[in-house]
LUMMI-551115 format. One line per 5 residues: number of its first residue (from 1); for each residue x, y, z of C-alpha. Coordinates in Angstrom, 1 decimal, decimal comma. Layout:
NUM> X/Y/Z  ...
END
This chain:
1> 59,3/16,1/31,3  57,9/14,2/34,3  55,0/16,6/34,9  53,4/15,2/31,1  53,8/12,1/32,2
6> 52,2/12,5/35,3  49,3/14,4/33,7  49,0/11,9/31,5  48,5/9,6/33,9  45,3/12,4/36,1
11> 43,8/12,3/32,6  43,6/8,4/32,4  42,4/7,8/35,9  40,0/11,0/35,4  38,7/9,1/32,0
16> 38,8/5,8/34,2  36,8/7,2/37,1  34,2/8,9/34,1  33,5/5,3/33,1  33,0/4,1/36,3
21> 30,7/6,9/37,4  28,9/6,3/33,8  28,3/2,9/34,1  27,3/2,7/37,8  24,7/5,1/36,5
26> 23,6/3,0/33,6  23,1/0,0/36,3  21,3/2,2/39,1  18,7/3,6/36,2  18,4/0,1/35,2
31> 17,7/-1,2/38,3  15,0/1,3/39,3  13,1/0,7/35,6  12,9/-3,1/36,8  11,7/-2,3/40,3
36> 8,7/-0,4/38,7  8,2/-2,4/36,1  7,9/-5,7/38,7  5,9/-3,5/40,9  3,6/-2,3/37,7
41> 3,5/-6,1/36,9  2,3/-7,3/40,7  -0,1/-4,4/40,0  -1,4/-5,8/36,9  -1,4/-9,7/38,3
46> -3,5/-8,3/41,6  -6,0/-6,7/39,2  -6,1/-9,6/37,2  -7,1/-12,2/40,2  -9,9/-9,8/41,0
51> -11,3/-9,8/37,6  -11,0/-13,4/37,1  -13,0/-13,9/40,9  -15,3/-10,5/39,6  -15,6/-12,7/36,3
56> -16,9/-16,5/37,9  -19,2/-14,5/40,6  -21,0/-12,9/37,1  -20,8/-16,6/35,7  -22,9/-18,1/38,7
61> -25,3/-15,6/38,9  -26,1/-15,7/35,0  -26,2/-19,2/36,1  -28,8/-19,0/38,6  -30,7/-16,6/37,4
66> -31,4/-18,4/33,8  -32,3/-21,8/35,8  -35,9/-23,2/34,8  -36,7/-22,5/38,3  -36,1/-19,0/38,3
71> -37,4/-18,4/35,0  -40,7/-20,4/35,4  -42,3/-18,3/37,6  -41,3/-15,0/35,8  -42,5/-16,6/32,4
76> -46,0/-17,5/34,5  -46,6/-14,2/35,7  -45,2/-11,8/33,1  -45,8/-13,1/30,1  -49,6/-15,7/31,3
81> -47,4/-18,4/30,1  -47,8/-22,0/31,4  -46,4/-25,7/31,5  -48,5/-27,6/28,9  -50,6/-30,5/29,5
86> -49,9/-33,9/27,9  -52,9/-33,2/25,8  -51,4/-29,9/24,3  -48,5/-31,4/22,8  -47,9/-32,3/19,3
91> -45,1/-34,5/18,5  -43,7/-33,7/15,1  -42,0/-36,6/12,9  -39,3/-35,7/10,2  -39,4/-37,4/7,1
96> -36,6/-39,2/5,2  -33,6/-36,9/4,6  -32,8/-35,5/1,7  -36,6/-35,8/-0,1  -38,0/-32,4/-0,6
101> -41,8/-32,9/-0,4  -43,8/-30,4/-2,9  -47,2/-30,0/-2,1
END
């Protein structure tokens, strides 16, 4: 009978050891995934910062390219356009609102 009790104790110890190994493996696996996720998140944040900087640079270039000082010479050369003189400007007045004029 003493041997049965000893064998039963060994089984309990083996199950306890197996449970500990499984839990420890789970913790290590979770930590590994966490470290990988943190690394990926950091890479994405770095990429996002670079994209934000590029967006600001492009917005600045668009602003410079669409300024009057930049567009005026292009319009004069390519499109043969010019700034009108005061005599060439026609000011249109607007009638009262809601009144439809029929010819």
